[in-house]
C-alpha positions as a Markdown table, in Angstrom:
| # | Residue | x | y | z |
|---|---|---|---|---|
| 1 | Met | -23.5 | -25.5 | 2.8 |
| 2 | Pro | -22.1 | -22.3 | 1.2 |
| 3 | Pro | -19.5 | -22.8 | -1.5 |
| 4 | Asn | -15.8 | -22.9 | -0.6 |
| 5 | Pro | -16.3 | -22.9 | 3.2 |
| 6 | Arg | -13.4 | -21.5 | 5.1 |
| 7 | Pro | -11.5 | -24.2 | 7.1 |
| 8 | Ser | -11.7 | -24.3 | 10.8 |
| 9 | Val | -8.2 | -23.5 | 12.2 |
| 10 | Asp | -7.0 | -24.8 | 15.6 |
| 11 | Val | -3.9 | -22.7 | 16.2 |
| 12 | Ser | -2.8 | -24.7 | 19.3 |
| 13 | Ser | -2.8 | -28.0 | 17.6 |
| 14 | Ala | -1.3 | -26.6 | 14.4 |
| 15 | Ile | 1.8 | -25.2 | 16.0 |
| 16 | Gly | 2.3 | -27.4 | 19.1 |
| 17 | Ser | 4.5 | -26.0 | 21.8 |
| 18 | Pro | 7.2 | -23.4 | 21.1 |
| 19 | Pro | 10.2 | -25.1 | 19.5 |
| 20 | Ala | 13.1 | -25.9 | 21.8 |
| 21 | Asp | 15.6 | -24.4 | 19.3 |
| 22 | Ala | 13.9 | -21.0 | 19.1 |
| 23 | Ala | 16.8 | -19.2 | 20.8 |
| 24 | Gly | 19.3 | -20.9 | 18.5 |
| 25 | Leu | 17.3 | -20.0 | 15.4 |
| 26 | Ala | 17.1 | -16.3 | 16.5 |
| 27 | Asp | 20.8 | -16.2 | 17.1 |
| 28 | Ala | 21.6 | -17.7 | 13.7 |
| 29 | Met | 19.2 | -15.2 | 12.1 |
| 30 | Leu | 20.9 | -12.2 | 13.8 |
| 31 | Ala | 24.3 | -13.4 | 12.9 |
| 32 | Trp | 23.2 | -13.7 | 9.3 |
| 33 | Tyr | 21.7 | -10.2 | 9.4 |
| 34 | Asp | 25.0 | -8.7 | 10.8 |
| 35 | Arg | 26.7 | -9.9 | 7.7 |
| 36 | His | 24.1 | -9.5 | 5.0 |
| 37 | Arg | 21.7 | -6.7 | 6.1 |
| 38 | Arg | 20.4 | -4.5 | 3.3 |
| 39 | Val | 21.3 | -0.8 | 3.2 |
| 40 | Leu | 18.0 | 1.1 | 3.1 |
| 41 | Pro | 17.4 | 4.8 | 3.4 |
| 42 | Trp | 15.3 | 4.5 | 6.6 |
| 43 | Arg | 17.4 | 1.9 | 8.3 |
| 44 | Ala | 19.8 | 3.0 | 11.0 |
| 45 | Glu | 23.5 | 2.1 | 10.8 |
| 46 | Pro | 24.7 | -0.7 | 13.1 |
| 47 | Gly | 25.0 | 0.5 | 16.7 |
| 48 | Arg | 22.8 | 3.6 | 16.1 |
| 49 | Gly | 19.2 | 4.0 | 17.3 |
| 50 | Ser | 16.4 | 4.2 | 14.8 |
| 51 | Asp | 14.4 | 7.4 | 14.2 |
| 52 | Pro | 10.7 | 6.6 | 15.0 |
| 53 | Tyr | 9.5 | 9.1 | 12.4 |
| 54 | Ala | 11.6 | 7.6 | 9.7 |
| 55 | Ile | 10.6 | 4.0 | 10.5 |
| 56 | Trp | 6.9 | 5.0 | 10.7 |
| 57 | Leu | 7.0 | 6.9 | 7.4 |
| 58 | Ser | 8.8 | 4.1 | 5.6 |
| 59 | Glu | 6.4 | 1.4 | 7.0 |
| 60 | Ile | 3.3 | 3.3 | 5.8 |
| 61 | Met | 4.9 | 3.8 | 2.3 |
| 62 | Leu | 5.9 | 0.2 | 2.1 |
| 63 | Gln | 2.4 | -1.2 | 2.6 |
| 64 | Gln | 1.6 | -3.0 | -0.7 |
| 65 | Thr | 4.6 | -1.2 | -2.4 |
| 66 | Thr | 8.1 | -2.3 | -3.2 |
| 67 | Val | 11.3 | -1.1 | -1.6 |
| 68 | Ala | 12.6 | 0.1 | -5.0 |
| 69 | Thr | 9.5 | 2.2 | -5.6 |
| 70 | Val | 9.4 | 3.7 | -2.1 |
| 71 | Gly | 13.0 | 4.9 | -1.9 |
| 72 | Pro | 12.6 | 8.2 | -4.0 |
| 73 | Tyr | 9.3 | 9.0 | -2.3 |
| 74 | Tyr | 10.7 | 8.5 | 1.1 |
| 75 | Arg | 13.7 | 10.8 | 0.4 |
| 76 | Asp | 11.3 | 13.4 | -1.1 |
| 77 | Phe | 9.0 | 13.4 | 1.9 |
| 78 | Leu | 11.9 | 13.8 | 4.3 |
| 79 | Ser | 13.3 | 16.7 | 2.3 |
| 80 | Arg | 9.9 | 18.4 | 2.4 |
| 81 | Trp | 8.9 | 17.5 | 5.9 |
| 82 | Pro | 11.9 | 16.4 | 8.0 |
| 83 | Thr | 10.0 | 16.0 | 11.2 |
| 84 | Val | 6.6 | 14.8 | 12.2 |
| 85 | Glu | 5.6 | 18.3 | 13.3 |
| 86 | Ala | 6.5 | 19.6 | 9.8 |
| 87 | Leu | 4.3 | 16.9 | 8.2 |
| 88 | Ala | 1.5 | 17.7 | 10.6 |
| 89 | Ala | 1.6 | 21.4 | 9.6 |
| 90 | Ala | 1.5 | 20.6 | 5.8 |
| 91 | Asp | -1.6 | 21.1 | 3.7 |
| 92 | Ile | -3.3 | 17.7 | 2.9 |
| 93 | Asp | -3.4 | 18.6 | -0.8 |
| 94 | Gln | 0.4 | 19.0 | -0.7 |
| 95 | Val | 0.8 | 15.6 | 0.9 |
| 96 | Leu | -1.6 | 13.9 | -1.6 |
| 97 | His | 0.3 | 15.5 | -4.5 |
| 98 | Ala | 3.7 | 14.3 | -3.1 |
| 99 | Trp | 2.1 | 10.8 | -2.7 |
| 100 | Gln | 1.2 | 10.5 | -6.4 |
| 101 | Gly | 2.4 | 7.2 | -7.8 |
| 102 | Leu | 2.4 | 5.3 | -4.5 |
| 103 | Gly | -1.3 | 4.4 | -4.8 |
| 104 | Tyr | -3.8 | 3.5 | -2.0 |
| 105 | Tyr | -4.3 | 7.2 | -1.2 |
| 106 | Ala | -6.1 | 6.4 | 2.0 |
| 107 | Arg | -2.6 | 5.8 | 3.4 |
| 108 | Ala | -1.6 | 9.4 | 2.6 |
| 109 | Arg | -4.7 | 10.8 | 4.3 |
| 110 | Asn | -4.0 | 8.5 | 7.4 |
| 111 | Leu | -0.4 | 9.5 | 7.3 |
| 112 | His | -1.3 | 13.2 | 7.6 |
| 113 | Ala | -3.9 | 12.5 | 10.3 |
| 114 | Cys | -1.4 | 10.4 | 12.3 |
| 115 | Ala | 1.3 | 13.1 | 12.1 |
| 116 | Lys | -1.3 | 15.6 | 13.4 |
| 117 | Ala | -2.2 | 13.3 | 16.3 |
| 118 | Val | 1.5 | 12.7 | 17.2 |
| 119 | Ala | 2.1 | 16.5 | 17.1 |
| 120 | Asp | -1.0 | 17.6 | 18.9 |
| 121 | Arg | -1.6 | 14.8 | 21.4 |
| 122 | His | 2.0 | 13.5 | 22.0 |
| 123 | Gly | 4.1 | 16.6 | 21.7 |
| 124 | Gly | 5.7 | 15.3 | 18.5 |
| 125 | Val | 7.0 | 12.1 | 20.2 |
| 126 | Phe | 5.7 | 8.7 | 19.0 |
| 127 | Pro | 4.4 | 6.3 | 21.6 |
| 128 | Asp | 7.0 | 3.6 | 22.3 |
| 129 | Thr | 4.6 | 0.6 | 22.8 |
| 130 | Glu | 2.3 | -1.3 | 20.5 |
| 131 | Ala | -0.7 | -0.3 | 22.5 |
| 132 | Gly | 0.2 | 3.4 | 22.3 |
| 133 | Leu | 0.9 | 3.2 | 18.6 |
| 134 | Leu | -2.4 | 1.4 | 17.9 |
| 135 | Gly | -4.2 | 4.4 | 19.3 |
| 136 | Leu | -3.0 | 6.6 | 16.3 |
| 137 | Pro | -4.9 | 7.0 | 13.0 |
| 138 | Gly | -3.9 | 4.6 | 10.2 |
| 139 | Ile | -1.7 | 2.4 | 12.4 |
| 140 | Gly | -2.8 | -1.3 | 12.5 |
| 141 | Ala | -1.4 | -4.3 | 14.1 |
| 142 | Tyr | 1.5 | -4.8 | 11.6 |
| 143 | Thr | 2.7 | -1.2 | 11.7 |
| 144 | Ala | 2.4 | -0.9 | 15.4 |
| 145 | Ala | 4.5 | -4.0 | 15.9 |
| 146 | Ala | 7.1 | -2.9 | 13.2 |
| 147 | Val | 7.5 | 0.5 | 14.7 |
| 148 | Ala | 7.6 | -0.8 | 18.3 |
| 149 | Ala | 10.2 | -3.4 | 17.4 |
| 150 | Ile | 12.4 | -1.4 | 15.0 |
| 151 | Ala | 12.3 | 2.0 | 16.5 |
| 152 | Phe | 12.1 | 1.1 | 20.2 |
| 153 | Asp | 13.4 | -2.5 | 20.2 |
| 154 | Arg | 10.2 | -3.9 | 21.8 |
| 155 | Ala | 9.8 | -7.6 | 21.6 |
| 156 | Ala | 6.9 | -7.2 | 19.2 |
| 157 | Thr | 5.8 | -9.9 | 16.7 |
| 158 | Val | 6.1 | -8.4 | 13.2 |
| 159 | Leu | 4.3 | -10.3 | 10.5 |
| 160 | Asp | 4.5 | -9.0 | 6.9 |
| 161 | Gly | 4.2 | -11.0 | 3.7 |
| 162 | Asn | 7.9 | -11.9 | 3.7 |
| 163 | Ile | 7.8 | -13.2 | 7.2 |
| 164 | Glu | 4.6 | -15.1 | 6.5 |
| 165 | Arg | 6.4 | -16.9 | 3.7 |
| 166 | Val | 9.5 | -17.7 | 5.8 |
| 167 | Met | 7.4 | -19.1 | 8.6 |
| 168 | Ala | 5.1 | -21.1 | 6.3 |
| 169 | Arg | 8.2 | -22.8 | 4.9 |
| 170 | Leu | 10.2 | -23.1 | 8.1 |
| 171 | Arg | 7.3 | -24.9 | 9.9 |
| 172 | Arg | 5.7 | -26.4 | 6.7 |
| 173 | Val | 2.3 | -24.9 | 7.4 |
| 174 | Glu | -0.3 | -26.5 | 5.1 |
| 175 | Val | -3.2 | -24.2 | 5.9 |
| 176 | Pro | -3.7 | -21.7 | 3.1 |
| 177 | Leu | -3.6 | -18.0 | 3.6 |
| 178 | Pro | -5.3 | -15.9 | 4.9 |
| 179 | Asp | -6.6 | -18.6 | 7.2 |
| 180 | Ala | -3.0 | -19.5 | 8.2 |
| 181 | Lys | -2.3 | -16.0 | 9.6 |
| 182 | Pro | -2.9 | -16.9 | 13.3 |
| 183 | Ile | -0.7 | -20.0 | 12.9 |
| 184 | Leu | 2.1 | -18.0 | 11.2 |
| 185 | Arg | 1.8 | -15.3 | 13.8 |
| 186 | Ala | 2.2 | -17.9 | 16.6 |
| 187 | His | 5.3 | -19.3 | 15.0 |
| 188 | Ala | 6.7 | -15.9 | 14.5 |
| 189 | Ala | 6.0 | -15.0 | 18.2 |
| 190 | Ala | 7.7 | -18.2 | 19.4 |
| 191 | Leu | 10.9 | -17.2 | 17.6 |
| 192 | Thr | 11.0 | -13.5 | 18.4 |
| 193 | Pro | 13.9 | -12.8 | 20.8 |
| 194 | Arg | 13.6 | -10.3 | 23.6 |
| 195 | Arg | 17.1 | -9.0 | 22.7 |
| 196 | Arg | 17.6 | -7.1 | 19.4 |
| 197 | Ala | 13.9 | -7.7 | 18.5 |
| 198 | Gly | 14.1 | -4.9 | 15.9 |
| 199 | Asp | 17.1 | -6.3 | 14.2 |
| 200 | Tyr | 15.5 | -9.7 | 14.2 |
| 201 | Ala | 12.3 | -8.5 | 12.6 |
| 202 | Gln | 14.3 | -6.7 | 9.9 |
| 203 | Ala | 16.5 | -9.8 | 9.5 |
| 204 | Val | 13.6 | -12.0 | 8.7 |
| 205 | Met | 12.1 | -9.4 | 6.3 |
| 206 | Asp | 15.5 | -9.2 | 4.5 |
| 207 | Leu | 15.6 | -13.0 | 4.3 |
| 208 | Gly | 12.2 | -13.2 | 2.7 |
| 209 | Ala | 13.1 | -10.4 | 0.3 |
| 210 | Thr | 16.5 | -11.7 | -0.8 |
| 211 | Val | 16.8 | -15.4 | 0.0 |
| 212 | Cys | 13.4 | -17.0 | 0.8 |
| 213 | Thr | 11.8 | -15.5 | -2.3 |
| 214 | Pro | 8.5 | -16.6 | -3.7 |
| 215 | Arg | 10.1 | -18.4 | -6.7 |
| 216 | Lys | 13.5 | -20.1 | -6.7 |
| 217 | Pro | 14.5 | -19.5 | -3.1 |
| 218 | Arg | 18.2 | -19.6 | -2.5 |
| 219 | Cys | 18.1 | -22.1 | 0.3 |
| 220 | Met | 21.9 | -22.7 | 0.3 |
| 221 | Leu | 22.3 | -19.1 | 1.6 |
| 222 | Cys | 19.7 | -19.4 | 4.3 |
| 223 | Pro | 20.8 | -19.5 | 8.0 |
| 224 | Trp | 17.7 | -21.7 | 8.7 |
| 225 | Glu | 18.3 | -24.2 | 5.8 |
| 226 | Arg | 18.8 | -27.2 | 8.0 |
| 227 | Ala | 15.8 | -26.4 | 10.3 |
| 228 | Cys | 13.4 | -25.7 | 7.4 |
| 229 | Leu | 10.8 | -28.5 | 7.2 |
| 230 | Ala | 9.7 | -27.5 | 3.7 |
| 231 | His | 13.3 | -27.5 | 2.4 |
| 232 | Arg | 13.9 | -31.0 | 3.9 |
| 233 | Leu | 11.0 | -32.3 | 1.7 |
| 234 | Gly | 11.9 | -30.2 | -1.3 |
| 235 | Asp | 8.6 | -28.4 | -1.5 |
| 236 | Glu | 9.5 | -24.9 | -0.4 |
| 237 | Glu | 8.2 | -23.3 | -3.6 |
| 238 | Arg | 4.8 | -24.7 | -3.0 |
| 239 | Leu | 4.4 | -22.8 | 0.3 |
| 240 | Pro | 2.7 | -20.7 | 1.5 |
| 241 | Leu | -0.6 | -22.0 | 0.2 |
| 242 | Lys | -3.2 | -19.5 | -0.8 |
| 243 | Arg | -6.9 | -19.7 | -1.3 |
| 244 | Ala | -8.0 | -19.1 | -4.9 |
| 245 | Lys | -8.8 | -15.4 | -5.5 |
| 246 | Ala | -12.3 | -14.4 | -6.5 |
| 247 | Ala | -12.7 | -12.9 | -9.9 |
| 248 | Arg | -12.6 | -9.1 | -9.9 |
| 249 | Pro | -15.9 | -7.6 | -11.0 |
| 250 | Thr | -16.0 | -4.8 | -13.6 |
| 251 | Arg | -17.5 | -1.4 | -12.9 |
| 252 | Tyr | -18.4 | 1.2 | -15.5 |
| 253 | Gly | -18.4 | 5.0 | -15.5 |
| 254 | Val | -18.4 | 8.1 | -17.7 |
| 255 | Ala | -16.0 | 11.0 | -17.4 |
| 256 | Phe | -16.6 | 14.5 | -18.7 |
| 257 | Trp | -13.9 | 16.5 | -20.6 |
| 258 | Ala | -15.3 | 20.0 | -20.3 |
| 259 | Glu | -13.1 | 22.5 | -22.1 |
| 260 | Arg | -13.3 | 26.3 | -22.2 |
| 261 | Asp | -12.4 | 28.6 | -25.1 |
| 262 | Asp | -9.0 | 29.2 | -23.6 |
| 263 | Gly | -8.2 | 25.5 | -23.5 |
| 264 | Ala | -8.6 | 25.0 | -19.8 |
| 265 | Ile | -10.4 | 21.9 | -18.7 |
| 266 | Leu | -12.6 | 21.4 | -15.6 |
| 267 | Ile | -11.3 | 19.2 | -12.7 |
| 268 | Arg | -12.7 | 18.9 | -9.2 |
| 269 | Lys | -11.8 | 17.4 | -5.8 |
| 270 | Arg | -13.3 | 14.1 | -4.9 |
| 271 | Ala | -15.1 | 13.6 | -1.5 |
| 272 | Pro | -12.5 | 13.3 | 1.3 |
| 273 | Glu | -13.6 | 9.8 | 2.2 |
| 274 | Gly | -13.7 | 6.6 | 0.1 |
| 275 | Leu | -11.6 | 5.5 | -2.9 |
| 276 | Leu | -9.3 | 8.2 | -4.2 |
| 277 | Gly | -10.7 | 10.5 | -1.5 |
| 278 | Gly | -9.5 | 14.1 | -1.5 |
| 279 | Leu | -7.8 | 13.8 | -4.9 |
| 280 | Met | -8.6 | 15.7 | -8.1 |
| 281 | Glu | -10.5 | 14.1 | -10.9 |
| 282 | Leu | -12.2 | 14.7 | -14.2 |
| 283 | Pro | -15.9 | 15.0 | -13.2 |
| 284 | Ser | -17.5 | 11.6 | -13.7 |
| 285 | Thr | -20.5 | 9.5 | -12.9 |
| 286 | Pro | -20.6 | 7.0 | -10.1 |
| 287 | Trp | -19.0 | 3.7 | -10.9 |
| 288 | Leu | -21.6 | 1.0 | -11.3 |
| 289 | Glu | -21.7 | -2.7 | -12.3 |
| 290 | Thr | -23.8 | -2.0 | -15.4 |
| 291 | Arg | -22.9 | 0.2 | -18.4 |
| 292 | Trp | -24.4 | 3.7 | -18.5 |
| 293 | Gly | -27.0 | 4.8 | -21.0 |
| 294 | Ala | -26.6 | 8.2 | -22.6 |
| 295 | Ala | -29.5 | 9.9 | -20.7 |
| 296 | Gln | -28.3 | 8.4 | -17.4 |
| 297 | Ala | -24.8 | 9.7 | -17.8 |
| 298 | Leu | -25.8 | 13.2 | -19.0 |
| 299 | Ala | -27.8 | 13.6 | -15.8 |
| 300 | His | -24.4 | 13.7 | -14.0 |
| 301 | Ala | -22.8 | 16.3 | -16.4 |
| 302 | Pro | -20.9 | 18.9 | -14.4 |
| 303 | Val | -21.8 | 21.8 | -16.7 |
| 304 | Pro | -24.3 | 22.4 | -19.6 |
| 305 | Ala | -22.6 | 21.5 | -23.0 |
| 306 | Glu | -23.2 | 19.7 | -26.2 |
| 307 | Trp | -21.6 | 16.4 | -25.1 |
| 308 | Arg | -20.2 | 14.0 | -27.6 |
| 309 | Leu | -18.7 | 10.5 | -27.0 |
| 310 | Leu | -14.9 | 10.1 | -27.6 |
| 311 | Asp | -13.9 | 6.8 | -29.3 |
| 312 | Gly | -12.5 | 4.1 | -27.0 |
| 313 | Ser | -12.4 | 3.8 | -23.3 |
| 314 | Val | -9.9 | 3.7 | -20.4 |
| 315 | Gly | -9.4 | 0.7 | -18.2 |
| 316 | His | -7.8 | 0.7 | -14.7 |
| 317 | Thr | -7.6 | -2.1 | -12.2 |
| 318 | Phe | -8.0 | -1.5 | -8.4 |
| 319 | Thr | -7.5 | -4.1 | -5.7 |
| 320 | His | -11.1 | -5.4 | -5.7 |
| 321 | Phe | -12.5 | -4.4 | -9.1 |
| 322 | His | -11.7 | -3.4 | -12.7 |
| 323 | Leu | -12.9 | -0.1 | -14.0 |
| 324 | Glu | -13.9 | 1.0 | -17.5 |
| 325 | Leu | -14.5 | 4.7 | -18.2 |
| 326 | Ser | -15.9 | 6.3 | -21.3 |
| 327 | Ile | -15.3 | 10.0 | -22.0 |
| 328 | Leu | -17.8 | 12.6 | -23.1 |
| 329 | Val | -16.3 | 15.9 | -24.4 |
| 330 | Gly | -17.9 | 19.3 | -24.6 |
| 331 | Arg | -17.4 | 23.0 | -24.8 |
| 332 | Ala | -18.3 | 24.8 | -21.6 |
| 333 | Gly | -18.3 | 28.4 | -20.4 |
| 334 | Ala | -18.1 | 28.0 | -16.7 |
| 335 | Gly | -18.7 | 25.5 | -13.9 |
| 336 | Ala | -17.9 | 24.7 | -10.3 |
| 337 | Gly | -14.4 | 23.3 | -9.8 |
| 338 | Val | -10.9 | 24.1 | -10.9 |
| 339 | Trp | -10.1 | 25.2 | -14.5 |
| 340 | Val | -6.6 | 24.3 | -15.6 |
| 341 | Arg | -4.7 | 24.0 | -18.8 |
| 342 | Pro | -3.7 | 20.4 | -19.6 |
| 343 | Asp | 0.0 | 21.3 | -19.4 |
| 344 | Arg | -0.5 | 22.4 | -15.8 |
| 345 | Leu | -2.3 | 19.3 | -14.6 |
| 346 | Gly | 1.0 | 18.1 | -13.0 |
| 347 | Asp | 0.4 | 20.8 | -10.3 |
| 348 | His | -2.6 | 18.9 | -9.0 |
| 349 | Ala | -3.0 | 15.6 | -7.2 |
| 350 | Leu | -4.4 | 13.4 | -10.0 |
| 351 | Pro | -4.5 | 9.7 | -9.4 |
| 352 | Thr | -3.2 | 7.3 | -12.1 |
| 353 | Val | -6.7 | 6.5 | -13.5 |
| 354 | Met | -7.3 | 10.2 | -14.1 |
| 355 | Lys | -3.9 | 10.6 | -15.7 |
| 356 | Lys | -4.9 | 7.8 | -18.1 |
| 357 | Leu | -8.1 | 9.6 | -18.9 |
| 358 | Val | -6.3 | 12.8 | -19.7 |
| 359 | Lys | -3.8 | 11.0 | -21.9 |
| 360 | His | -6.6 | 9.2 | -23.7 |
| 361 | Ala | -8.7 | 12.4 | -24.2 |
| 362 | Leu | -5.8 | 14.5 | -25.5 |
| 363 | Ala | -4.7 | 11.7 | -28.0 |
| 364 | Gly | -8.3 | 11.1 | -29.1 |
| 365 | Leu | -9.0 | 14.8 | -29.7 |
| 366 | Lys | -5.8 | 15.3 | -31.6 |
| 367 | Ser | -6.3 | 12.3 | -33.9 |
| 368 | Ser | -10.0 | 13.0 | -34.7 |
| 369 | Ser | -12.2 | 15.7 | -36.0 |
| 370 | Leu | -14.1 | 15.6 | -32.7 |
| 371 | Lys | -13.6 | 18.9 | -30.9 |
| 372 | Pro | -15.2 | 20.2 | -27.7 |
């Protein structure tokens, strides 16, 4: 038997039949939302319809990112590209540059591809159903449901991390995530009203963000306090359960700081697909699970130079692995790529890990006798 087998989940037996009080719970949640709704840049005022472009843009940005972080980026994107047609017409490098700091750059590439699809295939109008939205690049089940519900008031079942936590506590689901997702989705679907489905989805999101928080939930403020099974037993903070995370492996690479006589350094664009696709980088080796030997690394040097190792290394953690990069510095005359002075690097779409490399290289060269 393999280690840590995943439990078999019988959704029907785990949730039973839809609760008889579903309508009452939905009404209580909507009444709470009418009094306590958050004011967010992309959220329409009460009584006004939502802009599908604004909702879609915010939902893509909010994936694995906090509301506080997204706000300034959202406003900047709208000022640059106020319509989906304007975003579709933008250069992908401009979009990637504006995305710097939000991470998960595949989202930015998919954002641009989706805007082009809406502009080219749908005349600049977003489809108003989950099925239609799922046909667009970069839109998965969650985003399709969120846009369909919030922008078009479709009775779609929205399930983000906040809603998962609320459902796990409300129905006291003992199956750990991610195996519990089908159960939590079924609970969420049973409670989703046909009237004001968009408001309801945003209400449960708000509840999870402000009341039913991961630690020290403020149950006394919750409209579902008396119905919550976990609260009745005083174990709300224990839920939702999660399977233990596997340890992140470490990968290793070597980056090259190639500098010309005029002080410009060499950067280049990464391949359009894959991790950090389409962004600018200091040229580097592939990232492997074993450390690089000198001869192996130099085979990947972008230009001929007398390369020397800079003291120290740069670490950066991605979702699934940790990366350690060493830096080789050298004087170069020319090479394929873009030559740019360090004080102009802000003009280019450099991901965080590359900014760390630049900072480390500049500090190391300044404090040592090692010069390219």
